[in-house]
N, C-alpha and C positions, 0 to 999 in steps of 0.2 A: 504494500500500500504506500502511495506517495505521501510524503510529509505535508501536513496542512500548514500553510503559512498564513499568518494573520497580520493585518496592518494595524498601525497605531490607532487610526480612527475607529476601527471596529472594536478594538479592545477598550478604548475610552467610552464608546457608546454602551458596551456591555457593563463596564464598571458603574456607569451612571445608573443603568437599569437595576443592577444588583443592589446598589446603595438605596435606591428608591424602594425596591422590594423589601429590603431589610427594615425600612422605616414604615412599611405599610402604606407607601405613597406612590407606588408605581403607576404612571399615567399611561393611557392608551397611546399617546404620542410617542413617548419614550420606547415603549414596547414595539410599536410599529416601525420606528426608526431602526431599531436593532434588527428586526426581522427583514426589513428591506435591505439593510446593509449586508446581512448574512447571505441573502439570496443573490445580491449583486456580486459579492465576493466569490461565491460558488460558481456563478455563471462565468465570471471573468477568468477564473483559474481552471474551469472544467472539472471541478471536484463536486462530490456529493454534498448537497446542502445540509443534510443531517450531520455528516461528518465535520463540516466546517463549524456548525453550531455546537456540536459536542466538544470539539477542541477549544472553541472560544470559552465555553462555560468552564471547562477544566482549567484553562489558563487563569481566568478571572477569579473563579471561586475556590480553587484548590491549590493555588501556587502561593508561596509566601511573597509578600510585596517587596 
């Protein structure tokens, strides 16, 4: 399997969404922006959208800052 490469913009969007989620304040706009960015990244790199999202969540939620 090819390595999933994420860009800084995508990581920052997911960090914002994760922070909002932790505060119980996730907005539709933030969630939609993340989903659109994940879809665009997957299309641009020719990779599976699910795999891109899974790697993004792993990097943001399970990696030490």
